[in-house]
Structures are given as structure tokens and as C-alpha cells.
C-alpha positions as CSV (number, residue, x, y, z in Angstrom):
1,M,22.3,3.1,-38.0
2,T,21.1,5.8,-40.4
3,A,21.4,9.5,-39.7
4,Q,17.6,9.7,-39.3
5,K,17.5,6.8,-36.8
6,T,20.4,8.4,-34.9
7,E,18.6,11.7,-34.7
8,K,15.4,10.0,-33.4
9,A,17.4,8.1,-30.8
10,T,19.1,11.3,-29.7
11,A,15.7,13.2,-29.5
12,K,14.1,10.3,-27.5
13,K,17.0,10.4,-25.1
14,A,16.8,14.2,-24.7
15,T,13.0,13.9,-24.1
16,K,13.5,11.3,-21.4
17,K,16.1,13.5,-19.7
18,T,13.8,16.5,-19.7
19,A,11.0,14.4,-18.2
20,E,13.3,13.1,-15.5
21,K,14.5,16.6,-14.7
22,K,10.9,17.9,-14.5
23,V,9.7,15.4,-11.9
24,T,12.8,15.8,-9.8
25,D,13.0,19.6,-10.0
26,K,12.1,20.0,-6.3
27,L,13.4,16.7,-4.9
28,A,15.3,16.8,-1.6
29,I,17.5,14.0,-0.4
30,V,17.4,13.8,3.4
31,V,20.3,12.0,5.1
32,V,20.6,11.3,8.8
33,T,24.1,10.7,10.2
34,Y,25.6,10.1,13.5
35,K,29.4,9.4,14.1
36,R,29.9,7.6,10.8
37,Q,32.0,10.0,8.8
38,E,33.7,7.3,6.7
39,L,30.4,5.9,5.6
40,L,29.1,9.4,4.9
41,K,32.1,10.0,2.7
42,T,31.1,7.0,0.6
43,L,27.5,8.3,0.3
44,F,28.7,11.8,-0.7
45,A,30.8,10.2,-3.5
46,S,27.8,8.3,-4.8
47,F,25.7,11.6,-4.9
48,L,28.4,13.2,-7.1
49,A,28.1,10.2,-9.5
50,S,24.3,10.6,-9.9
51,T,23.1,11.2,-13.4
52,I,20.5,13.6,-12.0
53,A,21.3,16.5,-9.8
54,P,19.0,16.7,-6.7
55,W,17.4,20.0,-5.9
56,R,18.5,19.8,-2.2
57,I,20.6,17.5,-0.1
58,V,19.7,18.0,3.6
59,I,22.3,16.5,6.0
60,V,20.9,16.0,9.5
61,D,23.9,15.7,11.9
62,N,22.8,14.1,15.1
63,E,26.3,14.4,16.5
64,H,26.7,18.1,15.7
65,S,30.3,17.4,14.9
66,D,32.9,19.8,13.6
67,K,34.3,17.0,11.5
68,T,31.0,16.4,9.8
69,R,30.4,20.1,9.3
70,A,33.7,20.4,7.5
71,M,32.9,17.4,5.4
72,V,29.6,18.8,4.4
73,E,31.2,22.2,3.5
74,E,33.8,20.4,1.3
75,F,31.0,18.3,-0.3
76,S,28.9,21.4,-1.0
77,D,31.8,23.0,-2.8
78,K,32.1,19.9,-5.0
79,V,28.4,19.9,-5.7
80,T,28.4,23.5,-6.7
81,A,31.4,23.0,-9.0
82,Q,29.7,20.0,-10.6
83,W,26.1,21.1,-10.9
84,G,26.0,24.8,-10.1
85,K,23.3,26.6,-8.2
86,T,19.7,25.4,-8.1
87,I,16.1,26.7,-7.8
88,A,15.9,29.0,-4.9
89,D,14.3,27.7,-1.7
90,T,11.9,29.6,0.5
91,D,14.8,31.4,2.1
92,G,16.2,32.5,-1.3
93,N,19.1,30.1,-0.9
94,L,20.6,28.7,-4.2
95,N,23.0,26.1,-2.7
96,R,22.0,22.5,-3.2
97,V,23.5,21.3,0.1
98,V,21.9,22.2,3.5
99,Y,23.6,21.3,6.8
100,A,21.2,20.7,9.7
101,P,23.1,20.0,12.9
102,Q,20.9,18.9,15.9
103,S,21.6,19.9,19.5
104,D,21.0,16.4,20.7
105,N,21.1,12.9,19.3
106,L,17.5,12.5,18.1
107,G,18.0,8.9,16.8
108,G,17.0,8.0,13.3
109,S,13.3,8.8,14.0
110,G,14.0,12.3,15.3
111,G,16.6,12.9,12.6
112,F,14.2,12.0,9.8
113,S,11.4,14.0,11.4
114,A,13.7,17.0,11.6
115,G,15.1,16.5,8.1
116,V,11.8,16.1,6.4
117,K,10.5,19.2,8.3
118,K,13.5,21.2,7.1
119,A,13.1,20.1,3.5
120,Y,9.4,20.8,3.6
121,E,9.9,24.3,5.0
122,L,12.4,24.9,2.2
123,G,9.7,24.0,-0.4
124,A,10.6,20.4,-1.4
125,E,8.0,18.5,-3.4
126,W,9.6,15.1,-3.0
127,F,11.6,13.6,-0.1
128,W,14.1,10.8,-0.7
129,V,15.3,9.7,2.8
130,M,18.3,7.5,3.7
131,D,20.8,6.7,6.4
132,D,24.5,7.3,6.1
133,D,25.3,3.6,5.5
134,V,24.1,3.4,1.9
135,A,25.3,4.6,-1.5
136,I,23.0,5.5,-4.3
137,E,23.4,4.0,-7.8
138,P,24.4,6.5,-10.5
139,D,21.1,6.0,-12.2
140,G,19.1,5.4,-9.0
141,L,17.3,8.7,-9.1
142,A,16.6,8.2,-12.9
143,K,15.1,4.8,-12.1
144,L,12.8,6.3,-9.5
145,A,11.8,9.2,-11.8
146,K,9.9,7.0,-14.2
147,W,7.5,6.0,-11.3
148,M,7.1,9.5,-9.9
149,P,4.4,10.9,-12.2
150,T,1.9,8.1,-11.2
151,H,2.7,7.2,-7.6
152,D,3.1,9.2,-4.4
153,V,5.2,6.8,-2.3
154,I,7.9,4.7,-4.0
155,Q,10.4,2.2,-2.4
156,G,13.2,1.2,-4.7
157,S,15.0,-2.1,-4.3
158,R,18.6,-2.4,-2.9
159,Y,21.8,-4.3,-3.2
160,D,23.2,-5.8,0.0
161,Y,26.7,-5.1,1.2
162,D,28.0,-8.2,-0.7
163,G,26.4,-7.0,-4.0
164,G,23.6,-9.5,-3.9
165,P,19.9,-8.6,-3.8
166,F,18.5,-7.3,-0.4
167,Y,15.1,-8.7,0.5
168,W,12.9,-6.3,2.4
169,Q,9.5,-7.3,4.0
170,Y,7.3,-4.8,2.2
171,H,4.0,-6.1,3.6
172,F,2.9,-5.3,7.2
173,I,0.4,-7.6,8.9
174,V,-1.5,-4.8,10.7
175,P,-3.5,-6.8,13.2
176,L,-0.4,-8.7,14.4
177,G,1.9,-5.6,14.1
178,I,4.6,-7.6,12.3
179,P,6.2,-7.7,8.9
180,N,5.0,-10.6,6.7
181,P,7.9,-13.0,6.6
182,I,6.6,-14.9,3.6
183,A,5.5,-12.0,1.3
184,P,6.4,-13.1,-2.3
185,A,9.7,-11.7,-3.5
186,A,8.6,-11.7,-7.2
187,F,7.0,-8.5,-8.6
188,G,4.5,-10.0,-10.9
189,P,3.0,-8.7,-14.2
190,A,2.4,-5.1,-12.8
191,G,6.1,-4.6,-12.4
192,Y,5.7,-3.5,-8.8
193,R,3.9,-4.5,-5.6
194,V,1.6,-2.4,-3.5
195,M,2.9,-2.1,0.0
196,N,1.5,-0.8,3.3
197,T,4.8,0.1,5.0
198,M,8.0,2.0,4.2
199,C,11.7,1.9,4.9
200,F,13.6,5.1,5.5
201,E,16.6,3.4,3.8
202,G,15.6,4.8,0.4
203,G,11.9,5.6,0.8
204,L,10.6,8.3,-1.6
205,F,7.4,10.3,-1.0
206,R,5.6,13.3,-2.2
207,R,4.8,16.6,-0.4
208,N,1.0,15.9,-0.4
209,I,1.6,12.8,1.7
210,V,3.5,14.8,4.3
211,E,0.7,17.3,4.4
212,Q,-1.9,14.5,5.0
213,I,-0.1,12.4,7.6
214,G,2.3,14.9,9.2
215,F,6.0,14.6,9.8
216,P,7.6,11.2,10.8
217,D,7.1,10.7,14.6
218,P,10.4,11.5,16.4
219,R,9.2,9.7,19.6
220,F,10.1,6.3,18.3
221,F,13.8,7.3,18.5
222,I,14.8,4.2,16.5
223,Y,12.8,1.4,14.9
224,W,9.3,1.0,13.6
225,D,9.0,4.8,12.8
226,D,9.3,4.1,9.0
227,T,7.0,1.1,9.2
228,I,4.3,3.3,10.8
229,Y,4.9,6.1,8.4
230,G,4.3,3.8,5.5
231,Y,1.2,2.4,7.2
232,L,-0.2,5.9,7.6
233,A,0.7,6.7,4.0
234,S,-1.2,3.6,2.9
235,K,-4.3,5.2,4.4
236,V,-4.2,8.0,1.9
237,T,-2.5,6.4,-1.2
238,N,-1.2,3.1,-2.6
239,P,2.6,3.0,-1.8
240,I,4.6,0.7,-4.1
241,I,7.9,-1.1,-4.1
242,V,9.6,-1.4,-7.4
243,P,12.3,-3.9,-8.7
244,D,14.7,-1.2,-9.8
245,R,17.8,-1.3,-7.6
246,V,18.5,2.3,-6.7
247,M,21.1,2.0,-3.9
248,R,23.4,-0.4,-2.0
249,R,24.2,-0.9,1.6
250,T,27.7,-0.1,2.6
251,R,27.9,-1.4,6.1
252,E,28.6,-5.1,6.7
253,I,26.3,-6.6,9.3
254,G,26.5,-10.1,10.7
255,N,23.5,-12.2,9.7
256,W,21.9,-15.6,9.6
257,D,21.1,-16.5,6.0
258,I,17.6,-18.1,5.7
259,G,16.9,-19.9,2.4
260,G,19.4,-17.9,0.4
261,L,17.2,-14.8,0.1
262,R,15.9,-13.7,3.5
263,Q,18.2,-13.1,6.4
264,L,18.2,-12.3,10.1
265,N,20.6,-9.5,10.8
266,S,22.6,-8.8,13.9
267,T,21.4,-5.9,16.0
268,S,22.2,-4.1,19.2
269,D,20.7,-4.2,22.7
270,M,19.5,-0.6,22.1
271,N,17.6,-1.8,19.0
272,R,16.2,-4.8,20.9
273,Y,14.7,-2.5,23.6
274,H,13.1,-0.1,21.0
275,I,11.8,-3.0,18.9
276,L,9.6,-4.0,21.9
277,R,9.0,-0.6,23.5
278,N,7.8,1.0,20.2
279,R,5.1,-1.6,19.8
280,G,3.3,0.6,22.2
281,Y,3.4,3.5,19.7
282,M,2.5,1.1,17.0
283,A,-0.6,0.0,18.9
284,R,-1.7,3.5,19.5
285,Y,-1.5,4.4,15.8
286,S,-3.4,1.2,15.0
287,M,-6.1,2.2,17.5
288,A,-6.3,5.7,16.0
289,H,-7.2,4.1,12.7
290,G,-9.6,1.4,14.0
291,D,-7.2,-1.5,13.2
292,Y,-6.3,-2.6,16.7
293,R,-7.2,-6.1,17.8
294,G,-5.8,-6.7,21.2
295,F,-5.6,-10.5,21.1
296,L,-4.0,-10.6,17.6
297,F,-1.6,-7.8,18.5
298,G,-0.6,-9.7,21.6
299,L,0.2,-12.7,19.4
300,G,2.3,-10.4,17.3
301,T,4.2,-9.3,20.4
302,I,4.9,-12.9,21.3
303,A,6.1,-13.6,17.8
304,T,8.4,-10.5,18.0
305,I,9.9,-11.6,21.3
306,A,10.4,-15.1,19.9
307,K,12.2,-13.7,16.8
308,E,14.5,-11.5,19.0
309,I,15.4,-14.5,21.1
310,I,16.2,-16.5,18.0
311,R,18.3,-13.6,16.8
312,L,20.2,-13.7,20.1
313,V,20.9,-17.4,19.9
314,A,21.6,-17.6,16.2
315,V,23.4,-14.3,15.5
316,D,24.2,-12.3,18.7
317,R,25.3,-15.1,21.0
318,G,27.6,-12.9,23.1
319,H,24.7,-10.7,24.2
320,I,22.1,-13.3,25.4
321,G,21.9,-12.0,29.0
322,S,21.8,-8.3,28.3
323,G,19.7,-8.9,25.2
324,L,17.0,-10.7,27.1
325,K,17.0,-7.9,29.7
326,Q,16.4,-5.3,27.1
327,I,13.7,-7.3,25.3
328,F,11.6,-7.6,28.4
329,R,12.3,-4.0,29.6
330,G,11.1,-2.8,26.2
331,W,8.0,-5.0,26.5
332,W,7.2,-3.6,29.9
333,D,7.7,0.0,28.8
334,S,5.4,-0.6,25.8
335,H,2.5,-1.1,28.2
336,K,3.1,2.4,29.6
337,L,2.8,3.9,26.2
338,L,-0.2,1.8,25.4
339,H,-2.1,3.4,28.4
340,D,-0.6,6.9,28.3
341,P,-3.7,9.2,28.5
342,D,-1.8,12.1,27.0
343,W,-0.6,10.4,23.8
344,Q,-1.7,11.9,20.5
345,P,-0.7,10.9,16.9
346,M,1.4,13.3,14.8
347,P,-0.9,15.9,13.4
348,P,-1.5,16.4,9.6
349,L,-0.1,19.6,8.2
350,K,-3.3,20.4,6.3
351,P,-6.9,19.4,6.8
352,A,-8.1,16.3,4.9
353,P,-9.8,17.2,1.6
354,T,-13.5,17.1,1.7
355,K,-15.2,14.3,-0.2
């Protein structure tokens, strides 16, 4: 390579780095953790390997643990030594790491709501949300950065625990209230697919989306909260899923492999309860946007119950009795939510722009 070509390549690389830094200048990573310090340690190590330094890393600790606090303080020191201080937030703080302990276990839903709210109040322009059982790829943020100038909601792809691709159902069948199990896995000529849902295991969204649809709803506690947040986002923009693999899962979960790509993962009785109960919240949001069709949604509930029974038989065989009890208890409680006269959706933070 000639000296001229070398200079051009170096200049091009520098320009790319500058562009990446500009779009991520006010990006906050929001992590929700609860009693999984070993997994959190792995996630912290992956942050330190990132080719781009995030503006803020907000750690929402649902356990309010002294051990987690000490880990975060140690991690913060490493972050400062590696990347230095950052752009001041609204409090004038220059540290990149923010510890946000909660007085109660708010579940994933409440944790993400609290974390996004904290990052928003600090002045974040972008929110990259994730649980504690993942690790980001060193170039994960750089891969997302190329999509950020033109899209407001971006879902990167992931590696599974075993290193293989992780398939995620990016299309939500709104009338049925279920993910589309046969949505094509290929991305097509556009290089991405438009989606109408979201996953808080790596979802990235812009401040203007939060302002239009509000904070994530903490009332879900766990399950469907990210699905509905993506559904709400699809009402104001076109969320996309991209093929770039930006993170990997670090917790092994028992599963039933279906066709070599899709899989049915093991879950807990607590999850089973909330999978059915939170369909009540799902229906209310669907009603609020004129998308609710009672008969079709009922069919979706039947399909959801059938799926959970299959999961019990195929994956979680030791929990059939307790699992069935939680499935039907959740279904019963969903009816209470469906008819709660006091229910209101999460409010937007700013009035909708006039057309």
C-alpha cells in the first residue's frame, strides 16, 4: 500500500470514529440487576472492552446489596482510569457510572422504568437497556452507531449462550397479542427489518421516543413490558432490528430446540403467572390505541396458554402441577386488570407535536 493510500485509510478510519463518537456522546447504558453479581461481573468486563466509551452506565440494583454497591464502586474506578471523566450531566456530575439502588425489588419492568427515568433526568439522548445476564461485544456500540443517525429505535442481534445465533420474534401480532412464531429470520435487501415490538435485552431508543410514549410501565413487574414499549414506539416511529450481533447471552437456560433456529426456553412459575396476568395490561394498551379485538385477543390467550403447557411438558417437566396453577391464576387476574376502572396508560412526557 502506498503512503497516499495509507493516509486516506487512516483519515477514513478517523472520520468514522468521530461520527461514532458524535452520535453516542449522550448515550446511557441502563442495566437492571438482582442477586446475580457473578453475571454482573462478566457484563462489567465487557463494558471495559468496548471500543466506544458510553456517556453514562446506570446500574439499577433491585436488591440494594452492599456487595453490588462495592462492585459498582470498583467498576467505576476502572472506568475512570480507562476513559476519564465525561460530559457533565444535569447534576454537574462527571463520572460515567451511576449507582441507582432501589428500596424494593421492582422486577425487570420497574427496574427499567426507574433506570430510564434516571438516565432521562441526567440528560441522556439515547438509552441502551439490558439485563445483567448478557455481555456486549467490543464493537457492539460501534455497530449500533451506524444506524443511529437515521433510526430512533434499534434492536441489535445477539449470540446465544452457546455462541450460536439467537432468534428473537421481532414481529408482534397485535390483534392476537402474541409474537409471530414464523416471522422470517432473513433480513432481506434493506439490511434490516421493521419491527413493532422491542426487547429490553439490548433495545436502543432515542430520547424523543421516551418523551412521546413515556417511561416503561413498571406495573408489569416482569414480562411483556418491553413488548408493549416497542408496540407503543411503533405508533410514533418505525423501530428496526438489524443483523449486527452486538451482545451475547451469558446465562445458560434449558430449552427445547425447534428446527435448529427457534427454541422454547425454560422459565419459572413466577414468569408463567406474569405471562398470563400481564395480558390484561396488554389488552388495555391495545384498547387505548384502537387495536383491541376481543375475539381475536381471546384466541391469542388460548394460544399463549397452550404454549405454556407445551413448555411445561417439553422443558419444565418437574413443575407441571405448580406451573398449571400459576398459568390459570395469571389468566384469572388478567380479567381483573382488563376491567379495572382506574387503569390509565403511562403518560407521555411531552405533548404530541401538532400536525
